VMD Tcl script that draws the C-alpha trace (Angstrom):
set ca {
  {-69.57 -9.67 117.46}
  {-72.04 -6.47 117.56}
  {-71.60 -5.23 113.99}
  {-72.21 -7.67 112.41}
  {-76.20 -8.51 114.15}
  {-76.58 -4.58 113.07}
  {-75.76 -5.60 109.55}
  {-77.80 -8.66 109.83}
  {-80.70 -6.44 111.14}
  {-80.11 -3.59 108.40}
  {-79.66 -6.16 105.49}
  {-83.16 -7.07 106.39}
  {-84.18 -3.32 106.36}
  {-82.30 -1.92 103.54}
  {-82.98 -5.18 100.93}
  {-84.46 -3.40 98.13}
  {-81.47 0.04 98.64}
  {-79.03 -2.73 98.44}
  {-79.99 -4.45 95.79}
  {-80.50 -1.24 94.04}
  {-76.73 -0.77 94.73}
  {-75.89 -4.09 91.88}
  {-75.56 -0.93 88.51}
  {-72.71 0.47 90.78}
  {-70.83 -2.30 89.86}
  {-68.55 -1.98 86.84}
  {-69.41 -6.20 86.17}
  {-72.88 -5.70 87.33}
  {-73.78 -2.88 85.28}
  {-72.62 -4.92 82.35}
  {-74.45 -8.13 83.85}
  {-77.21 -9.90 81.31}
  {-80.77 -10.38 83.21}
  {-80.76 -13.32 85.41}
  {-84.21 -14.83 87.83}
  {-83.42 -17.01 90.53}
  {-85.10 -20.15 90.90}
  {-85.43 -20.13 94.83}
  {-89.23 -19.34 96.11}
  {-88.21 -18.10 99.20}
  {-85.33 -17.41 101.36}
  {-83.54 -20.00 102.41}
  {-80.44 -20.37 105.28}
  {-77.47 -22.03 104.05}
  {-73.36 -22.35 104.85}
  {-70.46 -22.75 103.56}
  {-67.00 -24.55 104.39}
  {-63.28 -25.29 102.64}
  {-63.03 -27.95 100.70}
  {-61.65 -31.14 102.47}
  {-58.09 -30.93 102.10}
  {-57.07 -27.43 101.32}
  {-56.96 -24.12 103.27}
  {-57.33 -19.79 101.98}
  {-54.62 -17.75 101.10}
  {-54.05 -14.50 100.92}
  {-50.38 -12.79 99.26}
  {-49.83 -9.65 99.50}
  {-46.98 -6.80 100.35}
  {-46.89 -4.73 103.04}
  {-44.77 -1.98 104.61}
  {-42.69 0.56 102.73}
  {-40.27 -2.34 101.36}
  {-42.85 -3.88 100.17}
  {-42.15 -7.11 101.87}
  {-44.42 -10.49 100.68}
  {-46.51 -11.76 103.07}
  {-48.63 -14.36 102.98}
  {-51.53 -15.45 105.19}
  {-52.32 -18.82 105.97}
  {-55.28 -20.50 107.03}
  {-56.74 -24.02 107.38}
  {-60.44 -23.47 108.07}
  {-62.38 -21.32 106.79}
  {-66.60 -20.94 107.45}
  {-69.82 -19.39 105.93}
  {-72.36 -18.99 109.05}
  {-75.58 -17.29 109.66}
  {-75.90 -17.23 105.38}
  {-79.44 -15.85 104.16}
  {-80.06 -17.02 100.55}
  {-82.95 -14.65 99.04}
  {-85.55 -15.30 96.11}
  {-83.73 -12.78 94.22}
  {-79.90 -14.74 93.94}
  {-78.49 -11.33 96.82}
  {-77.20 -13.63 99.52}
  {-75.91 -12.29 102.94}
  {-73.57 -14.02 105.34}
  {-70.33 -13.92 108.11}
  {-67.29 -15.24 106.09}
  {-64.81 -16.25 109.15}
  {-60.85 -17.36 108.95}
  {-59.21 -19.03 111.58}
  {-56.54 -21.31 112.05}
  {-54.53 -19.22 110.61}
  {-50.41 -18.62 110.24}
  {-48.17 -15.47 108.61}
  {-45.11 -15.99 106.74}
  {-43.04 -12.94 105.88}
  {-40.68 -13.54 102.25}
  {-41.72 -17.08 102.12}
  {-41.09 -17.55 106.60}
  {-43.28 -18.38 108.49}
  {-43.35 -15.69 111.50}
  {-44.32 -16.70 114.71}
  {-44.56 -13.23 115.93}
  {-47.41 -12.23 113.36}
  {-49.79 -14.80 113.65}
  {-52.97 -13.06 113.20}
  {-55.55 -12.22 116.05}
  {-58.94 -14.75 115.00}
  {-61.06 -15.00 113.78}
  {-60.83 -12.92 111.04}
  {-64.87 -12.16 110.08}
  {-66.66 -10.15 107.92}
  {-69.99 -9.15 106.73}
  {-69.72 -10.58 102.76}
  {-72.91 -9.47 100.37}
  {-73.32 -11.78 97.84}
  {-75.22 -10.45 94.05}
  {-75.17 -13.13 91.10}
  {-74.21 -11.66 87.62}
  {-74.71 -13.28 84.40}
  {-71.84 -11.82 82.00}
  {-71.23 -14.66 78.70}
  {-74.22 -15.76 79.67}
  {-71.86 -17.75 82.71}
  {-73.19 -16.82 86.01}
  {-70.39 -15.18 88.71}
  {-70.93 -13.88 92.22}
  {-69.94 -10.64 92.98}
  {-68.20 -10.64 97.02}
  {-68.16 -6.98 98.66}
  {-68.36 -6.08 102.39}
  {-72.07 -5.32 103.81}
  {-71.87 -2.95 106.31}
  {-71.71 0.45 104.29}
  {-70.00 2.52 107.02}
  {-66.94 0.59 106.55}
  {-66.62 2.21 102.50}
  {-65.64 -1.11 101.52}
  {-63.39 -2.87 103.90}
  {-64.06 -6.17 104.85}
  {-62.40 -6.44 107.96}
  {-59.00 -4.99 109.28}
  {-56.79 -8.16 109.86}
  {-54.78 -7.41 113.48}
  {-51.14 -9.61 113.64}
  {-49.80 -10.70 116.90}
  {-47.56 -8.75 119.22}
  {-44.67 -6.94 120.16}
  {-42.14 -8.31 118.22}
  {-44.70 -8.27 115.09}
  {-44.13 -4.64 112.99}
  {-46.83 -5.43 110.50}
  {-49.84 -2.92 110.72}
  {-52.92 -3.37 111.18}
  {-54.05 -3.84 107.63}
  {-57.98 -2.48 106.03}
  {-59.12 -5.99 103.28}
  {-61.27 -3.48 100.71}
  {-62.75 -3.61 97.36}
  {-64.64 -6.93 95.78}
  {-64.20 -10.11 94.12}
  {-65.74 -11.98 92.23}
  {-66.61 -15.90 91.96}
  {-67.61 -19.27 90.00}
  {-69.21 -21.99 91.10}
  {-65.75 -25.01 89.83}
  {-68.30 -28.47 90.09}
  {-71.19 -27.12 87.44}
  {-72.17 -23.83 86.52}
  {-73.47 -22.11 89.24}
  {-76.97 -22.18 87.55}
  {-77.30 -25.85 88.29}
  {-79.53 -27.60 90.33}
  {-77.53 -29.39 92.92}
  {-76.94 -29.92 96.68}
  {-73.34 -28.31 96.58}
  {-72.11 -25.49 94.81}
  {-68.30 -25.22 95.35}
  {-67.02 -21.63 93.75}
  {-63.59 -20.11 93.86}
  {-62.40 -16.87 93.40}
  {-62.02 -15.23 89.96}
  {-58.23 -14.92 89.33}
  {-57.72 -14.80 86.58}
  {-58.07 -10.85 85.69}
  {-61.19 -11.98 82.74}
  {-62.66 -8.94 85.94}
  {-60.06 -6.07 86.46}
  {-62.68 -3.77 87.65}
  {-63.26 -5.63 90.67}
  {-60.16 -6.68 93.00}
  {-59.39 -6.33 96.70}
  {-56.51 -5.16 98.01}
  {-54.47 -5.42 100.93}
  {-53.81 -1.76 102.51}
  {-52.27 -0.07 99.26}
  {-50.91 -3.47 98.07}
  {-53.16 -5.71 95.60}
  {-53.99 -8.90 96.82}
  {-54.54 -12.59 96.10}
  {-57.36 -14.60 97.34}
  {-57.17 -18.68 97.17}
  {-60.11 -20.99 98.40}
  {-62.46 -23.04 97.48}
  {-65.49 -22.89 99.15}
  {-68.45 -25.97 99.76}
  {-71.75 -24.07 99.88}
  {-74.41 -25.74 100.99}
  {-78.38 -25.34 102.31}
  {-78.74 -25.66 106.29}
  {-81.57 -25.49 108.56}
  {-84.74 -27.43 106.89}
  {-83.58 -27.04 102.87}
  {-80.35 -28.71 104.26}
  {-79.22 -31.92 102.05}
  {-81.90 -30.28 99.25}
  {-80.79 -28.94 95.84}
  {-81.00 -25.56 94.30}
  {-80.22 -23.34 92.38}
  {-80.31 -19.14 93.78}
  {-79.59 -17.98 90.68}
  {-80.75 -18.97 86.99}
}
mol new
graphics top color blue
foreach p $ca { graphics top sphere $p radius 0.5 }
foreach p [lrange $ca 0 end-1] q [lrange $ca 1 end] { graphics top cylinder $p $q radius 0.2 }
display resetview
């Protein structure tokens, strides 16, 4: 995927500008001060928690037909965690199926992999550390990815997923030093200005993702957020 590789290279050049963009989020603007516990850039990887799946739920078309994309595999690859606490990775969904009005539609199976280059920023809200996730591909203007659905009989058009989402750690505080951090989207409405859209409709994203250091740091305790 050439576009994502260009994004990775550009990130290294524009890191200071990206960090400055934290202030553009309503959540980040209200964030308390934070400090990273890392002293060097680390590699990391992520995957779905065992026996769980990822789910995207929204509506589509003029009739606002309920649609869900259910994926049994989610990975974060080429992850870089910087001493600032900022992270960059490629988010990929595979083994997916589509349901329309709750009924599986083989004709509308999404084309795989569904991939997006993401940027994650640590934020503090009421002394609790959260993770603001956004697209790192500036030319897409906030669009994470465009999902393409099947061929022929499928009436669901290619649809962009855009916006921002805030995640939280559920197996202890994000600021704890531990070998694995389990993160999930915060769908409680606490961060009402950071939402996702499927086309023009609201999108709910549900997944539990395990994050661990990889490469030379594999198996070590860590916390990029403090």
